[in-house]
PAZA-235204 format. One record per residue (C-alpha): residue number from 1; x negated, z negated, y negated. Coordinates in Angstrom, 2 decimals, decimal comma, padded with zeros to 5 digits. Each point is the difference from the previous one (the first is absolute). Example, Ala and Ser with C-alpha at 12.3 -4.5 7.8 and 13.67 -1.06 7.14 Angstrom:
! residues 2
  nr       u       w       v
   1 -012,30 -007,80  004,50
   2 -001,37  000,66 -003,44
//
This chain:
! residues 408
  nr       u       w       v
   1 -016,02 -069,51 -036,56
   2  001,61 -001,53  003,07
   3  000,56  002,33  002,98
   4  003,60  001,12  000,55
   5  000,91  000,24  003,70
   6  002,86  002,10  001,36
   7  002,45 -002,11  002,04
   8  000,54 -003,75  000,38
   9  002,20 -000,99  002,95
  10  001,29 -003,55 -000,33
  11  000,65 -001,22  003,52
  12 -001,63  000,93  003,30
  13  003,07 -000,25  002,21
  14  001,89  002,74  001,82
  15  000,99  002,02 -003,07
  16 -003,31 -000,51 -001,83
  17 -002,19  001,03  002,93
  18  002,19  002,99  000,81
  19 -000,11  001,12 -003,62
  20 -003,79 -000,31 -000,15
  21 -000,46  002,11  003,12
  22  002,49  002,66 -001,11
  23 -001,18  000,36 -003,59
  24 -003,61  000,37  001,17
  25  001,13  002,83  002,26
  26  001,78  001,68 -002,91
  27 -002,64 -000,69 -002,67
  28 -003,29 -000,73  001,86
  29 -002,02 -000,23 -003,21
  30  002,21 -002,74 -001,50
  31 -001,41 -003,51 -000,03
  32  002,39 -002,47  001,64
  33 -000,37 -003,79 -000,16
  34  002,33 -002,22  002,03
  35  000,29 -003,59 -001,27
  36  001,15 -002,44  002,71
  37  000,52 -003,71 -000,69
  38 -000,35 -001,02  003,66
  39 -003,30 -000,13  001,83
  40  000,80  003,23  001,84
  41  002,36  002,93 -000,40
  42  003,18  000,43  002,02
  43  000,37 -003,69  000,80
  44  003,79  000,06 -000,08
  45  000,19  003,38  001,76
  46 -002,13 -001,45  002,82
  47  002,72 -002,49  000,97
  48  003,06  002,19 -000,48
  49  002,32  000,51  002,95
  50 -001,35 -003,12  001,70
  51 -003,39  001,67  000,03
  52  001,33  003,25  001,52
  53  000,74  001,80 -003,30
  54  003,35  001,77 -000,12
  55 -001,74  002,78 -001,89
  56  003,04  002,14 -000,92
  57  003,47  001,06  001,11
  58  001,06  003,46  001,15
  59  003,44 -000,07 -001,63
  60 -000,43 -001,72 -003,38
  61  002,68  000,79 -002,61
  62  001,48 -001,49 -003,18
  63  002,26 -002,27  002,08
  64 -003,06 -001,84  001,33
  65 -001,11 -001,04 -003,49
  66  001,20 -002,26 -002,79
  67 -000,69  000,12 -003,69
  68 -000,55  003,71 -000,65
  69  000,76  001,44  003,43
  70  000,38  003,53 -001,34
  71 -003,54 -000,05 -001,37
  72 -001,22 -001,17  003,40
  73  001,80  002,88  001,70
  74 -001,38  002,60 -002,42
  75 -003,49 -001,38  000,41
  76  000,23  000,02  003,80
  77  001,11  003,63 -000,04
  78 -003,23  000,80 -001,83
  79 -002,07 -001,70  002,71
  80  002,16 -000,20  003,10
  81 -000,57 -001,29  003,51
  82 -001,84  003,11  001,19
  83 -002,30 -000,09 -003,03
  84 -000,70 -003,70  000,54
  85 -000,73  000,65  003,66
  86 -002,43  002,80 -000,85
  87 -001,73 -002,12 -002,62
  88 -000,61 -002,94  002,33
  89 -001,11  002,26  002,83
  90 -002,64  001,35 -002,42
  91 -001,28 -003,60 -000,14
  92  000,06 -000,34  003,78
  93  003,19 -002,08  000,05
  94  002,61  001,39  002,39
  95  003,64 -001,00  000,13
  96  001,99 -001,74  002,71
  97  003,79  000,09 -000,44
  98  002,65 -002,49  001,07
  99  003,32  001,63 -000,85
 100 -000,39  000,69 -003,75
 101 -002,64 -002,69 -000,52
 102 -003,59  001,20 -000,04
 103 -003,19 -001,93  000,80
 104 -003,67  000,93  000,31
 105 -000,87  000,83  003,61
 106 -002,41 -002,93 -000,02
 107  002,91 -002,34 -000,86
 108 -002,48 -001,70 -002,34
 109  000,66 -000,21 -003,72
 110 -003,69 -000,70 -000,55
 111 -000,84  003,49  001,27
 112  002,14  001,52 -002,76
 113 -001,82 -002,09 -002,60
 114 -003,38  000,99  001,43
 115  000,85  003,71  000,05
 116  001,09 -000,05 -003,65
 117 -002,96 -002,15 -001,06
 118 -002,56  002,18  001,78
 119  001,47  003,18 -001,50
 120  000,15 -001,50 -003,50
 121 -003,61 -001,15  000,14
 122 -001,26  003,23  001,56
 123  001,77  002,04 -002,68
 124 -001,91 -001,87 -002,70
 125  002,68 -002,41 -001,23
 126 -001,40 -003,37 -001,05
 127  001,76 -003,02  001,51
 128 -000,51 -003,16 -002,06
 129  001,29 -002,95  002,02
 130  000,36 -003,54 -001,31
 131  000,49  001,58 -003,41
 132  003,22 -001,05 -001,68
 133  001,17  002,00 -003,01
 134  001,11 -002,29 -002,81
 135  001,23  002,63 -002,47
 136  000,28  003,70 -000,70
 137  000,18  001,28 -003,57
 138  000,37  003,38 -001,63
 139 -003,27  001,07 -001,58
 140 -001,03  003,34 -001,54
 141  002,58  001,96  002,00
 142 -001,02 -001,71  003,23
 143 -000,01 -003,52  001,42
 144 -002,30 -002,98 -000,06
 145  000,07 -002,02  003,22
 146 -001,01 -003,64 -000,34
 147 -001,34 -002,11  002,87
 148 -002,12 -003,16  000,24
 149 -003,11  002,17  000,09
 150  000,81  001,93 -003,15
 151  001,95  002,94 -001,38
 152 -000,13  003,61  001,21
 153  001,53  003,07 -001,61
 154  002,07  002,59  001,87
 155  001,85  003,18 -000,85
 156  002,92 -001,08  002,20
 157  001,30 -002,95  002,01
 158  002,23 -000,47  003,05
 159  001,93 -003,23  000,53
 160  000,18 -000,54  003,77
 161  000,01 -003,80  000,13
 162  003,01 -000,32  002,28
 163  002,58 -002,73 -000,44
 164  000,18 -003,75  000,47
 165  000,93  000,06  003,70
 166 -002,50 -001,56  002,35
 167 -000,91 -003,01 -002,12
 168 -003,70 -000,10 -000,82
 169 -000,44  003,56  001,23
 170  002,52  001,26 -002,54
 171 -000,55  000,48 -003,70
 172  001,94 -000,35 -003,24
 173 -002,69  001,61 -002,15
 174  001,54  003,46  000,26
 175  003,19 -001,12 -001,70
 176 -001,97 -001,80 -002,71
 177 -002,19  003,02 -000,65
 178  002,93  002,39 -000,23
 179  001,93 -002,38 -002,24
 180 -003,01 -000,31 -002,32
 181 -000,01  003,79 -000,31
 182  003,65  000,11 -001,05
 183  001,85  000,37  003,30
 184  003,18 -001,80  001,03
 185  000,07 -001,87  003,30
 186  003,12 -000,66  002,05
 187  000,15 -003,60  001,30
 188 -001,85 -000,32  003,29
 189  001,14 -001,93  003,06
 190 -001,05 -000,27  003,67
 191  001,56  002,41  002,49
 192 -000,39  000,57  003,74
 193 -000,37 -003,77  000,28
 194  001,40 -002,84  002,17
 195  003,10 -001,75 -001,35
 196  000,52 -003,64 -000,81
 197  003,43 -001,28  001,03
 198  001,83 -003,28  000,29
 199 -002,23 -001,86  002,44
 200  002,10 -002,59  001,83
 201  000,86  002,37  002,85
 202 -003,02  002,34  000,04
 203 -002,40 -002,90  000,46
 204  001,73 -000,75  003,30
 205 -000,56  003,63  001,01
 206 -003,63  000,25 -001,13
 207 -002,04  002,36  002,18
 208  002,99  001,74  001,63
 209  000,03  003,79 -000,07
 210  003,16  002,02  000,55
 211  001,01  003,64 -000,33
 212  002,70  000,03 -002,64
 213  001,74  002,03 -002,66
 214 -000,75 -001,38 -003,47
 215  002,34  000,63 -002,92
 216 -001,10 -001,15 -003,45
 217  002,44 -000,26 -002,88
 218 -000,55 -000,84 -003,66
 219  000,95  001,22 -003,45
 220 -002,48  002,84  000,60
 221  001,96  001,40  002,94
 222  000,23 -000,09  003,79
 223 -002,49  001,16  002,63
 224 -000,06 -000,23  003,80
 225 -003,04  000,30  002,28
 226 -000,62 -000,77  003,67
 227 -002,96 -001,37  001,95
 228 -001,81 -003,18  000,93
 229  000,73 -003,06 -002,14
 230 -002,25 -003,06  000,00
 231  001,38 -003,40 -000,99
 232 -002,44 -002,07 -002,07
 233  000,10 -003,45 -001,56
 234  000,51  001,60 -003,43
 235  002,46  002,75  001,01
 236 -000,28  003,31  001,86
 237 -002,50  002,80  000,43
 238 -000,47  003,16  002,05
 239  000,21  003,75 -000,75
 240  003,74  000,22 -000,76
 241 -000,21 -003,07 -002,25
 242 -002,92  001,50 -001,91
 243  001,91  003,25 -000,47
 244  003,00 -001,69 -001,64
 245 -002,01 -002,59 -001,93
 246  000,09  001,71 -003,42
 247  003,70 -000,97 -000,22
 248 -001,14 -003,63 -000,32
 249 -000,79  000,82 -003,62
 250  003,74  000,26 -000,68
 251  002,53 -002,79 -000,54
 252  001,96 -001,72  002,79
 253 -002,30  001,39  002,67
 254  000,82 -000,64  003,64
 255 -000,85  001,43  003,40
 256  002,35  000,41  002,95
 257 -001,56  000,30  003,44
 258  001,71  001,61  002,95
 259 -001,90 -001,77  002,76
 260  001,46  002,12  002,81
 261  000,48  003,48 -001,49
 262  000,50  001,65  003,40
 263  003,35 -001,74  000,45
 264  003,14  000,02 -002,14
 265  001,53 -003,36 -000,81
 266  002,91  000,48  002,41
 267 -002,30  001,12  002,81
 268 -002,28 -002,99 -000,59
 269  002,95 -002,40  000,13
 270  001,10  001,61  003,27
 271 -003,48 -000,47  001,50
 272 -000,11 -003,67 -001,03
 273  003,52 -000,58  001,34
 274 -000,93  001,62  003,31
 275 -003,10 -002,21  000,29
 276  002,05 -003,11 -000,77
 277  002,59  000,90  002,66
 278 -002,63  000,73  002,65
 279 -002,00 -003,21 -000,51
 280  002,34 -002,67 -001,43
 281 -002,22 -002,98  000,90
 282 -003,18  001,17 -001,68
 283 -001,06 -001,71 -003,25
 284  000,64  001,93 -003,21
 285 -003,75 -000,25 -000,74
 286 -000,37  002,76  002,63
 287  002,76  002,23 -001,40
 288 -002,38  002,70 -001,23
 289 -002,55 -000,11  002,82
 290 -000,83  003,65  000,76
 291  001,95  001,27 -003,00
 292 -001,73 -001,28 -003,14
 293 -003,03 -002,13 -000,82
 294  001,00 -003,36  001,48
 295 -000,94 -002,16 -003,00
 296  001,63  002,44 -002,43
 297  003,20 -000,14  002,03
 298 -000,08 -003,80  000,03
 299 -000,52 -000,25 -003,76
 300  002,86  002,42 -000,68
 301  002,30 -001,87  002,35
 302 -000,78 -003,29 -001,75
 303  000,60  001,70 -003,36
 304  003,50  000,77  001,26
 305  000,58 -003,74  000,47
 306 -000,19  000,07  003,79
 307 -001,72 -002,64  002,15
 308 -002,41  001,97  002,21
 309 -000,12 -002,83  002,54
 310  003,61  000,63  000,99
 311  000,90  002,37  002,83
 312  001,13  003,62 -000,32
 313  003,49 -001,03  001,05
 314  000,54 -001,90 -003,26
 315 -000,42  003,11 -002,14
 316  003,17  001,35 -001,55
 317  000,77  003,58 -001,02
 318 -000,48 -001,03 -003,64
 319 -003,45 -001,40  000,79
 320 -001,05  003,27  001,65
 321  001,32  001,98 -002,96
 322 -001,94 -002,13 -002,50
 323 -003,22  000,34  002,00
 324  000,41  003,77  000,24
 325  000,68  000,30 -003,71
 326 -003,05 -002,10 -000,87
 327 -002,29  002,12  002,19
 328  001,27  003,21 -001,56
 329  000,09 -001,39 -003,55
 330 -002,90 -002,44 -000,38
 331 -000,14 -000,45 -003,77
 332 -002,87 -001,48 -002,00
 333 -000,24 -000,52 -003,74
 334 -003,17  001,59 -001,43
 335 -001,90 -002,33 -002,33
 336 -002,94  002,27 -000,80
 337 -002,94  001,79  001,60
 338 -003,41 -001,05  001,24
 339 -001,54  001,46 -003,14
 340 -002,70  002,49 -000,80
 341 -002,56 -001,63  002,29
 342  002,14  000,89  003,02
 343  001,41  003,29 -001,30
 344 -001,13  003,43  001,12
 345  001,22  001,78 -003,13
 346  000,49 -000,61 -003,72
 347  003,27  001,28 -001,43
 348  000,20  000,91 -003,67
 349 -002,96  001,11 -002,09
 350 -000,86  002,54 -002,68
 351  002,98  002,07 -001,10
 352 -000,48  003,46  001,48
 353  001,63  001,83 -002,93
 354 -003,20 -000,76 -001,91
 355 -001,98  002,33  002,30
 356 -000,01  003,70  000,80
 357  000,33  001,12  003,64
 358 -003,80  000,27 -000,05
 359  000,09 -003,78 -000,62
 360 -001,76  000,39 -003,32
 361  001,39 -002,25 -002,68
 362  002,16  001,50 -002,73
 363 -001,26 -002,76 -002,29
 364 -003,75  000,20  000,60
 365 -001,52  003,38  000,79
 366 -002,53 -000,22  002,82
 367  001,51 -003,18  001,45
 368  001,57  000,19  003,47
 369  001,83 -002,56  002,16
 370  000,62  000,34  003,74
 371  001,36 -001,92  002,96
 372  001,63 -003,40 -000,02
 373 -000,64 -000,79 -003,67
 374  002,85  002,42 -000,78
 375  003,70 -000,81  000,34
 376  000,22  001,62  003,44
 377  000,17 -002,05  003,19
 378  000,88  001,08  003,49
 379  001,42 -001,62  003,10
 380 -002,40 -001,04  002,74
 381 -000,84  002,80  002,40
 382 -002,91  001,83 -001,68
 383  001,95  000,96 -003,12
 384 -002,14 -001,93 -002,49
 385 -003,26  001,47  001,27
 386  001,62  003,46  000,01
 387  000,69 -000,43 -003,72
 388 -003,50 -001,38 -000,61
 389 -001,57  003,13  001,55
 390  002,36  002,46 -001,66
 391 -000,15 -001,54 -003,48
 392 -003,80 -000,14  000,22
 393 -000,07  003,66  001,02
 394  002,26  001,01 -002,90
 395 -002,13 -002,00 -002,43
 396 -003,22  001,53  001,34
 397  001,37  003,46 -000,67
 398  001,19 -001,11 -003,43
 399 -003,42 -001,48 -000,72
 400 -001,74  003,22  000,98
 401  002,16  001,90 -002,47
 402 -000,64 -002,61 -002,70
 403 -003,79  000,05  000,42
 404  000,04  003,81  000,02
 405  001,83 -000,03 -003,32
 406  003,21  001,48  001,44
 407  002,16 -002,87 -001,34
 408  000,93  000,27 -003,67
//
């Protein structure tokens, strides 16, 4: 008779590794096997936060999440910031805070991966890398896990495959596995991702960075964020753009940039008028020297139908008003996003109503799902990793109860 192991963890990313470590602490005698399709665990985690790893956020709440934000909030209350801090300190990873954002003191994402990997291996969990799971089936009250090397039997299974974000580092197998076991999946789409826009003007601005206020509007709603915006040949990027990017999934999407948020439109017009009066003979190409990125100012002025080779003295009050309006209301039509390969997060996923707060399935006893494979996605700022840790913790506790026979 084939041996029946205890726990199969499908996916060796943030949630999967954290779960493995935590469940081994709760049930040391349980056998835990982590199946990872990539050649090493934590590959996506190792590049998060531009390699610095925004490991969590000190003030996460339902408002920072989409999909089932209330589930995220409940889960975070069960494993809050202080609990996360204590856990990582037990691994030798100490926190460094920047406002509410939290990073490892090393400022190296790889150190977080190493700490989790070392602890998982030392606890006795088996990490099978380069081992892609092709199917999971119910069998004799447990689960058969199929890979290229064969089929293994387990009492329980945890789906921690993550989403599709990150291109080749992402995975769609988690959705397929859950669907095959009777679960419904909300449509997935890339979030926290650069935006594609009409390109005629942005191509002329390629490479320019500017601090701006970004307002996105679509049939899904309106959202405003501020920060550094980067103009690209395909559209725009930067932290505020990534934060509002999920609205691109709606109809009639557009973004409006306030390129000089520190000045009101009237004040800006007064400044330009004062400059024009003080230096009437200067060419209009120099109108924004010392005030705004020179090339950006020139492109906007041309967009207003003004010859930048003329002198300041030829500008009329109406010209100044149009320029000021364009700077404060720089509108671009959104044509899409840069897709999953360039996204940090996958929106959508397994419907959360199909799972208990322990993250065990209501449809398949002994089956758990955690992290990004669920219909919970957060803004950038450490929120997605916070949910990965907290959902893995809740599932580990639920798994301990299940293996101990406390779940009916």
